[in-house]
C-alpha positions as CSV (number, residue, x, y, z in Angstrom):
1,M,83.8,314.0,15.0
2,E,85.5,312.1,18.0
3,N,82.2,310.1,18.4
4,M,82.5,309.3,14.9
5,K,86.4,308.1,15.2
6,N,85.1,306.0,18.4
7,I,82.4,304.4,16.3
8,L,84.7,303.6,13.4
9,N,87.3,302.4,16.0
10,V,84.6,300.0,17.6
11,L,83.8,298.6,14.1
12,C,87.1,298.0,13.0
13,V,87.9,296.0,16.4
14,F,84.6,293.7,15.9
15,I,85.4,293.1,12.4
16,S,89.0,292.1,13.1
17,I,87.5,289.7,15.8
18,F,85.0,288.1,13.5
19,V,87.4,287.3,10.7
20,F,89.5,285.8,13.2
21,S,86.9,283.8,14.7
22,Q,86.2,282.4,11.6
23,T,89.5,281.4,10.7
24,K,89.9,279.6,13.9
25,S,86.8,277.8,13.1
26,V,88.1,276.7,9.8
27,K,91.2,275.3,11.3
28,K,89.1,273.4,13.6
29,V,87.6,271.6,11.0
30,P,89.3,267.9,10.9
31,V,90.3,267.6,7.8
32,K,93.8,266.5,8.7
33,K,92.0,263.5,10.8
34,G,90.2,262.7,7.8
35,T,93.3,262.5,5.7
36,K,94.8,260.4,8.1
37,S,92.3,257.9,8.8
38,T,92.0,257.4,5.1
39,V,95.6,257.0,4.5
40,K,95.7,254.3,7.4
41,K,92.4,252.5,5.8
42,A,94.4,252.4,2.4
43,V,97.6,251.0,4.2
44,A,95.7,248.3,5.7
45,A,93.8,247.1,2.5
46,N,97.0,246.7,0.6
47,K,98.6,245.1,3.2
48,P,100.3,242.0,1.9
49,N,99.0,238.6,3.6
50,A,102.0,237.7,5.8
51,D,101.1,234.1,5.1
52,L,101.8,234.3,1.6
53,V,105.6,233.5,1.9
54,V,108.1,233.4,-1.0
55,I,110.8,231.1,-0.5
56,N,111.2,230.0,-4.3
57,K,110.2,232.8,-6.7
58,D,109.7,230.2,-9.5
59,L,106.9,228.8,-7.6
60,P,103.2,229.7,-6.7
61,V,102.6,231.3,-3.3
62,L,99.8,228.9,-3.3
63,I,100.1,225.2,-3.8
64,P,97.2,222.7,-4.1
65,K,97.6,219.8,-1.5
66,K,95.5,217.0,-0.6
67,K,94.5,216.2,2.9
68,G,92.6,212.8,3.2
69,D,90.2,212.9,0.5
70,Q,89.9,216.6,0.2
71,F,92.2,219.1,-1.3
72,G,92.8,222.7,0.1
73,Y,96.0,224.9,-0.4
74,V,99.4,225.3,1.5
75,N,102.0,228.2,1.3
76,Q,105.6,227.5,0.7
77,N,106.0,226.4,3.9
78,G,103.5,223.8,3.7
79,K,101.1,225.6,5.9
80,F,97.5,225.3,4.9
81,I,96.1,228.6,4.2
82,I,92.9,227.2,2.3
83,Q,91.4,224.4,4.2
84,P,90.9,221.3,2.6
85,E,87.3,220.7,1.6
86,Y,87.2,220.6,-2.2
87,H,87.1,217.3,-4.5
88,I,89.3,219.2,-7.2
89,A,91.4,222.3,-6.4
90,V,94.0,223.6,-9.3
91,F,96.8,226.2,-9.3
92,F,95.9,229.6,-9.6
93,Y,96.1,230.5,-13.1
94,E,94.1,232.0,-16.1
95,D,90.7,230.6,-17.3
96,C,90.5,231.7,-20.8
97,N,86.4,230.8,-20.8
98,L,85.9,233.9,-18.2
99,L,88.4,236.1,-19.7
100,N,86.7,236.3,-22.8
101,S,83.3,236.1,-21.1
102,P,80.3,237.9,-22.7
103,N,79.5,239.3,-19.4
104,E,82.0,241.9,-18.6
105,K,81.4,241.7,-14.9
106,V,82.8,237.9,-14.5
107,R,85.9,238.8,-16.8
108,K,88.1,239.7,-13.8
109,F,87.6,236.3,-12.2
110,G,89.2,234.8,-15.4
111,T,92.8,236.3,-14.1
112,K,95.6,234.3,-12.5
113,E,94.5,235.8,-8.9
114,Y,91.8,233.2,-8.8
115,A,91.7,229.4,-8.7
116,T,89.4,226.8,-9.9
117,V,87.8,224.2,-7.1
118,E,85.2,222.0,-7.0
119,K,82.9,220.9,-4.3
120,N,79.6,219.1,-4.2
121,M,79.7,218.8,-8.0
122,I,79.9,222.8,-8.3
123,S,82.7,224.6,-9.9
124,Y,83.7,228.1,-8.4
125,R,86.9,230.5,-8.5
126,I,88.3,231.5,-5.2
127,D,90.6,234.2,-4.3
128,Q,94.0,233.8,-2.3
129,S,92.2,233.9,1.0
130,G,89.8,231.1,0.1
131,K,86.9,233.0,-0.5
132,R,84.3,231.9,-3.4
133,V,84.0,234.8,-5.5
134,Y,82.0,233.4,-8.5
135,Q,80.3,230.2,-9.1
136,F,80.6,228.9,-12.9
137,K,78.0,229.4,-15.3
138,E,77.5,228.1,-18.9
139,A,76.2,231.1,-20.0
140,D,79.1,232.9,-19.1
141,F,81.4,231.0,-20.9
142,G,83.5,233.0,-23.8
143,K,85.7,231.6,-26.7
144,C,89.5,231.3,-25.9
145,K,91.9,233.0,-27.7
146,F,94.7,230.5,-28.0
147,E,98.4,231.5,-27.8
148,E,100.4,230.3,-31.2
149,Y,101.2,227.0,-30.5
150,K,104.9,226.5,-29.4
151,Q,106.6,223.9,-31.6
152,Q,108.4,221.2,-29.4
153,L,111.9,221.1,-30.6
154,F,112.5,217.5,-29.1
155,Q,110.5,214.3,-29.2
156,A,110.7,210.8,-28.1
157,Y,111.9,207.9,-29.9
158,I,111.6,204.2,-29.7
159,L,114.4,201.9,-30.9
160,N,114.5,198.2,-29.7
161,G,111.9,198.6,-27.1
162,F,113.9,201.6,-25.6
163,Y,113.1,205.3,-25.3
164,G,115.7,208.1,-26.3
165,I,115.2,211.9,-27.4
166,I,115.9,213.2,-30.7
167,E,115.7,216.8,-32.0
168,K,113.3,216.5,-34.6
169,S,114.6,219.1,-37.1
170,K,118.1,217.2,-37.2
171,F,117.3,213.7,-36.8
172,V,117.7,211.7,-40.3
173,N,119.7,208.8,-39.8
174,A,118.5,206.2,-36.7
175,A,121.5,204.2,-37.4
176,D,123.7,206.5,-36.5
177,Y,124.0,207.2,-32.9
178,R,125.3,210.6,-33.0
179,Q,122.0,212.2,-33.9
180,Y,120.3,211.2,-31.0
181,Q,120.0,214.1,-28.3
182,I,119.6,210.9,-25.7
183,Y,120.5,207.4,-26.7
184,P,117.4,205.1,-26.6
185,Q,117.9,203.9,-22.9
186,Y,114.8,204.5,-21.0
187,Q,111.7,202.3,-20.2
188,Y,109.8,205.2,-21.0
189,L,110.0,209.0,-21.8
190,F,107.6,212.0,-22.1
191,I,108.3,215.6,-22.8
192,L,106.0,217.4,-20.3
193,E,104.6,220.8,-21.7
194,G,106.2,223.8,-20.8
195,D,107.3,227.5,-21.9
196,D,111.0,226.8,-22.5
197,V,111.0,224.5,-25.6
198,A,114.7,224.5,-25.8
199,N,115.1,222.7,-22.4
200,P,112.1,220.7,-21.5
201,M,111.4,218.7,-18.4
202,I,111.1,215.0,-19.2
203,V,109.5,212.2,-17.2
204,A,111.5,209.3,-17.5
205,S,111.4,205.6,-16.3
206,N,114.1,203.1,-15.3
207,N,114.2,199.9,-13.4
208,D,110.2,200.4,-12.8
209,K,110.9,204.0,-11.1
210,F,109.9,207.2,-12.5
211,G,112.4,210.6,-12.1
212,I,112.8,213.6,-14.4
213,I,115.6,214.4,-16.6
214,D,116.4,217.2,-18.8
215,V,117.4,217.1,-22.7
216,N,121.1,216.6,-21.5
217,N,120.3,213.6,-19.8
218,K,120.8,215.1,-16.5
219,I,119.0,213.9,-13.4
220,I,116.4,216.5,-12.1
221,I,114.4,214.2,-10.1
222,P,115.8,211.0,-8.6
223,F,114.4,207.9,-9.8
224,E,112.4,207.0,-6.8
225,Y,108.9,207.5,-7.7
226,S,106.0,204.7,-8.8
227,N,104.6,207.2,-11.0
228,I,104.8,210.8,-11.7
229,K,101.7,212.3,-13.9
230,R,102.1,213.8,-17.4
231,N,99.7,216.8,-16.8
232,F,100.1,220.6,-16.8
233,S,101.7,221.0,-13.5
234,W,105.1,221.8,-14.6
235,K,103.8,224.5,-17.2
236,L,101.3,226.2,-14.4
237,G,103.3,225.7,-11.4
238,K,106.7,224.5,-12.0
239,M,106.1,221.4,-10.1
240,F,105.6,217.6,-10.6
241,E,102.8,215.6,-9.1
242,V,104.2,212.4,-7.8
243,T,103.6,209.4,-6.0
244,K,105.5,206.7,-4.3
245,D,102.8,204.2,-3.2
246,G,100.7,204.6,-6.4
247,S,97.9,206.6,-5.1
248,N,98.7,209.2,-2.8
249,Y,99.9,212.4,-4.9
250,Y,101.6,215.3,-4.0
251,Y,103.8,218.0,-5.4
252,I,107.1,218.6,-5.5
253,D,109.4,221.1,-6.9
254,A,112.6,220.7,-9.0
255,N,114.8,220.2,-6.1
256,N,112.5,217.0,-5.0
257,K,110.9,219.5,-2.4
258,T,107.9,218.2,-1.1
259,Y,104.9,220.3,-0.3
C-alpha cells in the first residue's frame, strides 16, 4: 500500500513537471517578436515622404517644373523630387478614361494619386515617388462620366475695343455703366476655368502686360508678365502658368510666388 502511494506521488510529480515544461515551451514561441516586427514594417510602410512638404494647403505637393528641355516635379520648397526627364508633365490629377476603364486592374491608376507624363512619345502614369506604374494603352480607355457643367456667372464683354466683365443674368443695357461688373478698360480679359464660379480668376492685359484680377477688379497678380496661359492650371493646381520672356514658362501661386 505504501509502495502504491509512493508510485502515485512520483507520477504526480512527473505530470507536474511535464505540464510546466510544456507551458514554458509555449511561452518561448516568439509571438511577441513577430508582432513587433510586423508593426514596425507597417509603420515604415505608412511613413509619409518627408520631402512632400505642405507650406500652402491649397497647392499640390508636387508641381511640374521645366529644367532645360525636360520636365520633372518639385515640392513646395522648389526642390526636385522627380528629376526632369519628360517632354510633358502635368499635375497629379484624375484621368477619367482610366477611372472608367473596362480593365478593372488599371482603374486605380486613374486616381489623383498619379500624374500623366510623356517620354519618347510614350505616355505613362507615375506615382509620387516618380515610379512609372502604368503605360497607356488605348484598349484600357473607358468612357468619361462628366460632372454636370457649372454655368459661368460672368463673361467678358467688349465695348469700343476694350474688355470688361458682365454678370450675364443681370446685364441688359450696355449704355448703363452700372450694369458692368468691371467696366471695359482692358486690352484683353479671359475668365479661367475653376470650381468657384462666383469668384473666378481672370487673365487680364493692360499696357501690353498680363496679370490676374478678380471680378471686383482687384489685382491678384501684378501686370508684369508677357503672357499667362489660358489653361486648366488654376482648376487643377490653383496655380498660373506664366512667362516674362515669351518662351520660358513656369508656375506661380496666387501670391505671385514662383515654383
